[in-house]
VOGU-3710 file (C-alpha; in Angstrom, 3 decimals, decimal comma):
1> mpvsllgaae> 61,550/-44,063/-58,592  59,908/-47,042/-60,351  56,918/-48,745/-58,741  57,743/-52,102/-57,109  55,182/-54,829/-56,463  54,311/-56,754/-53,323  55,658/-60,252/-52,752  54,057/-63,048/-50,740  56,231/-62,493/-47,659  55,543/-58,754/-47,569
11> irrlaadldv> 51,799/-59,322/-47,983  51,760/-61,624/-44,973  53,878/-59,159/-43,019  51,505/-56,288/-43,871  48,533/-58,387/-42,790  50,241/-59,239/-39,497  51,087/-55,550/-38,878  47,442/-54,622/-39,376  46,115/-57,645/-37,490  44,197/-58,592/-40,635
21> tptkklgqnf> 43,047/-62,168/-41,063  41,357/-62,734/-44,442  37,663/-63,382/-43,800  35,018/-65,299/-45,711  32,476/-62,650/-44,696  34,291/-60,020/-46,774  35,330/-62,540/-49,419  38,987/-61,722/-48,853  41,514/-63,783/-50,795  44,686/-61,759/-51,371
31> vvdantvrki> 46,708/-62,284/-54,553  50,322/-62,970/-53,609  51,797/-63,451/-57,095  53,214/-60,488/-59,036  52,806/-62,185/-62,420  49,087/-62,645/-61,797  48,363/-59,001/-60,970  50,362/-57,917/-64,023  48,305/-60,382/-66,097  45,076/-58,750/-64,872
41> vqaagvsasd> 46,338/-55,257/-65,684  47,511/-56,394/-69,118  44,149/-58,039/-69,848  42,467/-54,732/-68,995  44,763/-52,863/-71,390  45,659/-50,251/-68,769  48,026/-47,516/-69,953  49,596/-44,429/-68,398  46,805/-42,133/-69,600  44,012/-44,167/-67,956
51> rvveigpglg> 42,000/-43,327/-64,864  41,167/-46,597/-63,094  38,786/-47,508/-60,304  39,678/-50,571/-58,243  37,150/-52,227/-55,942  38,524/-54,011/-52,890  42,260/-53,263/-53,161  42,991/-55,135/-49,941  46,692/-54,926/-49,112  47,497/-53,347/-52,480
61> sltlailetg> 49,053/-56,008/-54,727  46,792/-55,305/-57,719  46,765/-51,568/-56,946  50,538/-51,366/-57,334  50,408/-53,318/-60,613  47,912/-50,782/-61,993  49,996/-47,872/-60,748  53,094/-49,457/-62,308  51,644/-48,579/-65,749  51,561/-44,867/-64,882
71> asvvaveidh> 47,765/-44,805/-64,572  45,951/-43,096/-61,702  43,775/-45,141/-59,333  40,682/-44,542/-57,226  40,540/-47,473/-54,783  37,331/-48,337/-52,901  37,969/-50,379/-49,739  35,401/-51,446/-47,106  37,972/-52,474/-44,463  39,009/-49,316/-42,579
81> rlaarlpeta> 42,422/-50,702/-41,634  43,275/-51,617/-45,216  41,977/-48,295/-46,557  44,111/-46,346/-44,075  47,280/-48,316/-44,838  47,098/-48,350/-48,654  48,510/-44,837/-49,303  51,469/-45,622/-47,031  52,139/-48,905/-48,850  51,923/-47,164/-52,232
91> aahgvssdrl> 54,335/-44,427/-51,163  56,814/-47,026/-49,876  56,718/-48,673/-53,310  57,415/-45,553/-55,334  53,952/-44,117/-56,015  53,410/-40,346/-55,828  50,422/-39,433/-53,690  48,639/-37,573/-56,508  48,058/-40,814/-58,448  46,157/-42,702/-55,727
101> tvidadalqv> 42,853/-41,786/-54,080  41,406/-44,129/-51,464  37,690/-44,202/-50,657  36,944/-45,885/-47,321  33,453/-47,245/-48,027  31,265/-50,177/-48,990  31,376/-50,332/-52,805  27,617/-50,962/-52,911  27,059/-47,584/-51,212  29,419/-45,491/-53,351
111> rdlpgepevl> 27,633/-42,837/-55,436  30,549/-40,635/-56,463  33,961/-41,346/-57,962  36,447/-38,471/-58,239  38,004/-37,934/-61,659  35,398/-40,064/-63,487  37,596/-43,138/-64,061  36,879/-44,912/-67,345  38,426/-48,318/-66,515  37,344/-50,801/-63,822
121> vanlpynvsv> 39,900/-53,329/-62,566  39,291/-55,508/-59,522  39,701/-58,780/-57,678  36,085/-58,950/-56,565  34,857/-60,713/-53,425  33,002/-63,845/-54,490  29,904/-63,146/-52,433  29,049/-59,710/-53,881  30,690/-59,632/-57,305  27,542/-59,413/-59,459
131> pvllhfletf> 25,694/-56,806/-57,326  28,854/-54,652/-57,167  29,432/-54,824/-60,921  25,830/-53,969/-61,760  25,828/-51,128/-59,214  28,966/-49,569/-60,696  27,776/-49,898/-64,287  24,391/-48,415/-63,425  25,758/-45,586/-61,279  28,827/-44,552/-63,295
141> pflqrgvvmv> 28,138/-44,155/-67,028  31,707/-42,912/-67,578  33,055/-46,454/-66,951  33,862/-47,647/-70,470  35,628/-50,957/-70,010  37,098/-53,258/-67,418  38,471/-56,607/-66,357  37,609/-58,227/-63,052  38,653/-61,431/-61,362  35,690/-63,421/-60,065
151> qaevgerlaa> 34,724/-66,962/-59,139  34,789/-69,086/-62,316  31,099/-69,910/-62,064  30,226/-66,203/-61,863  32,507/-65,200/-64,729  31,137/-67,928/-66,983  27,601/-66,785/-66,195  28,395/-63,142/-66,959  29,889/-64,043/-70,343  27,317/-66,725/-71,266
161> ppgskvygap> 25,312/-66,414/-74,511  21,550/-67,089/-74,690  20,727/-70,786/-74,665  23,769/-71,910/-72,682  23,319/-73,896/-69,476  24,733/-71,133/-67,273  22,894/-68,226/-68,957  20,746/-66,456/-66,399  19,573/-63,130/-65,012  23,139/-61,853/-64,353
171> svkaawygpw> 24,071/-62,629/-67,986  21,167/-60,560/-69,344  21,540/-57,656/-66,914  25,278/-57,386/-67,565  24,616/-57,424/-71,327  22,382/-54,337/-70,950  25,608/-52,322/-70,678  27,615/-54,066/-73,415  29,369/-57,317/-74,390  31,260/-59,496/-71,894
181> rlagtvsrqv> 34,023/-62,021/-72,513  36,163/-64,484/-70,608  39,679/-63,017/-70,495  41,753/-65,697/-68,757  41,969/-68,216/-65,943  43,699/-67,827/-62,576  45,246/-70,588/-60,469  44,002/-71,072/-56,914  47,631/-71,191/-55,777  48,222/-67,435/-56,325
191> fwpvpnvdsv> 45,850/-66,564/-53,451  46,284/-66,323/-49,732  44,416/-68,082/-48,294  43,957/-70,602/-51,121  40,214/-70,583/-52,001  38,209/-73,744/-52,634  36,912/-72,389/-55,961  38,499/-71,563/-59,311  38,767/-67,997/-60,604  38,590/-66,398/-64,037
201> lvgfdrdaep> 39,084/-62,979/-65,548  36,039/-61,524/-67,259  36,086/-58,334/-69,329  33,474/-55,919/-70,644  33,216/-52,988/-73,039  30,346/-50,557/-72,633  28,217/-50,006/-75,723  28,837/-46,632/-77,362  25,100/-45,885/-77,342  23,000/-46,668/-74,250
211> rggeelrrrt> 20,049/-49,017/-74,799  17,652/-46,630/-73,119  16,943/-44,587/-70,028  16,450/-45,618/-66,426  12,735/-46,355/-66,787  13,336/-48,800/-69,664  16,184/-50,444/-67,729  13,946/-50,977/-64,704  11,168/-52,487/-66,817  13,651/-54,716/-68,641
221> falvdaafqq> 15,265/-55,954/-65,415  11,829/-56,672/-63,897  11,055/-58,881/-66,910  14,422/-60,612/-66,597  13,843/-61,327/-62,900  10,364/-62,729/-63,578  11,562/-64,895/-66,477  14,392/-66,502/-64,517  12,556/-66,888/-61,229  10,390/-69,410/-63,085
231> rrkmlrqala> 12,864/-70,411/-65,760  11,199/-73,783/-66,449  7,943/-72,094/-67,417  7,097/-70,671/-70,832  7,325/-66,901/-71,037  3,555/-66,466/-71,316  3,269/-67,970/-67,821  6,486/-66,684/-66,237  5,803/-63,090/-67,329  2,056/-63,028/-66,681
241> gvlggsaaaa> 2,517/-61,128/-63,426  4,384/-58,250/-65,089  2,635/-58,261/-68,483  -1,033/-57,686/-67,789  -1,789/-60,239/-65,089  -2,689/-63,221/-67,256  -1,050/-65,654/-69,671  -3,281/-64,336/-72,470  -2,224/-60,712/-71,863  1,424/-61,779/-71,626
251> sealerasvd> 1,114/-63,685/-74,922  -0,240/-60,595/-76,659  2,582/-58,421/-75,328  5,193/-60,995/-76,369  3,746/-61,336/-79,870  3,783/-57,541/-80,288  7,523/-57,710/-79,544  7,956/-60,568/-82,066  8,826/-63,026/-79,281  7,331/-66,525/-79,245
261> ptlrgeqlsi> 5,249/-66,854/-76,017  6,213/-70,551/-75,734  9,927/-69,791/-75,383  11,692/-69,730/-71,998  13,762/-66,907/-70,552  17,092/-68,616/-71,168  16,442/-68,478/-74,928  16,097/-64,675/-75,069  18,840/-62,125/-75,644  19,013/-58,726/-73,965
271> ddfvriaag> 17,590/-57,224/-77,172  14,548/-59,496/-76,919  13,902/-58,444/-73,324  14,309/-54,763/-74,230  11,787/-55,078/-77,074  9,252/-56,639/-74,723  9,843/-53,928/-72,104  9,534/-51,152/-74,715  6,296/-52,751/-76,017
//
């Protein structure tokens, strides 16, 4: 039995059955267009041999599009009603129970994923997209690639190069794990309810070799936070608190890492920050 996808009418009917009203608190905007969920899955390059983790499956429209490829899915859903209903919806649309595992939990609290999925695909809630992405990349080293749908402003920031206007702490922290790219735009009209922001697809590929261990990551991220909390200041001032307690000590540490102390955080790449942290 082939997998069939959800249509707009069925999505609204499912929501009514479950007494689910999409909430801003949970960042719920359900995709009601089959072409859009297929576009996301295609952008992620999902194939039948893949093990996929999906964050926030909601009523299951993107879940079914992933399952349509033959891949297996671990779905993490914070809403108990949606988590309980998803296996039933999948079965009604032609999915065998052994290809879908549902975890009823807050994604930010998840510490274990069965089957070690290597692909992340998600329509992420706007309010927690960056913390969730960084948590999953930090916690699950077996995640090798992914495509997520996020608010356009967030996606552009994640994919931004050093020196761009939107480059910031999320850009640098995401780059610790590997390169990011914009992978497509998504119309507001494919959502229910229609959001008041634009959305984009953003993709990543994890670097084959990790940049360093947990201690180096923590030191690097502390530098990133300090640099962007005072992004208008030169690095020798912005990083004084974490590099010796004075501008002079910070300047010495920066020069040892071959970084100009008069630069600002937005001009540094992840490699620059790592060199300073490794100093």
